[in-house]
C-alpha positions, 0 to 999 in steps of 0.5 A, spaced: 500 500 500 502 506 498 501 512 503 499 519 501 501 525 505 496 531 504 498 537 502 492 541 505 489 547 502 486 550 508 488 549 516 481 546 518 476 541 515 469 542 513 463 538 516 457 537 512 450 536 516 445 533 512 438 535 514 431 534 512 428 540 517 433 546 515 429 551 519 430 549 526 437 547 525 439 554 522 435 557 529 440 552 533 447 554 529 446 561 527 441 563 532 443 560 539 450 558 537 451 565 533 456 562 528 457 567 522 454 565 516 459 565 510 453 564 505 449 559 501 451 555 495 446 552 491 448 546 487 444 541 482 439 537 487 440 541 493 443 547 497 448 548 503 448 554 508 456 555 510 458 557 517 465 559 520 467 555 525 474 557 527 479 555 521 473 550 519 466 550 516 460 547 518 455 546 512 448 545 513 446 541 507 439 540 504 437 536 498 431 537 493 429 529 494 430 528 502 435 522 504 430 516 505 434 514 512 433 520 517 439 522 522 440 517 527 440 521 534 444 518 540 452 520 538 457 514 539 452 510 543 447 509 537 451 507 532 458 506 529 461 512 524 462 519 524 457 520 530 459 527 533 464 533 532 468 537 538 469 544 539 474 547 544 471 553 547 473 558 553 468 559 559 465 552 558 461 553 564 457 559 561 456 555 555 453 549 559 449 554 563 446 557 557 444 550 554 441 548 561 437 555 560 435 553 553 430 548 550 436 544 547 438 538 549 444 537 554 446 529 553 452 529 557 452 534 563 458 538 564 464 534 567 471 537 570 476 533 566 480 530 573 487 530 570 487 537 568 483 541 573 480 547 570 478 544 564 471 540 562 467 537 557 459 536 555 455 533 550 449 537 547 445 535 541 442 539 535 435 539 533 436 533 528 440 529 534 447 530 532 451 530 538 457 536 539 462 535 544 464 542 547 470 542 551 475 547 554 476 552 560 471 552 565 
């Protein structure tokens, strides 16, 4: 087998979330998380809304003909494959409090990372049930 070393065009990744119900997903990512929208791209058979996320991009993708199988909520415990993505943040306690006060689901509560005092993590779910791990300074 021959290995290939990637010559990266950009210092981040683009994550595409396919949804069949765009409005609540926009309310979550654009409204609640306040991600900055870069724009919308139409393509043959669908479209994507693009959001800045540090050096990466989060894409909300919709298709004219929706996929036959809905999103499988439940993170890594629900099924194998790409089941969550991680965002590092400052002031994680404030982020956790905002989630607790919202209608959005906290699926694993704020937990201090014992080996590194002052750091913690939690898991939340977007309206489609996709899990997001948030970690960072408390």
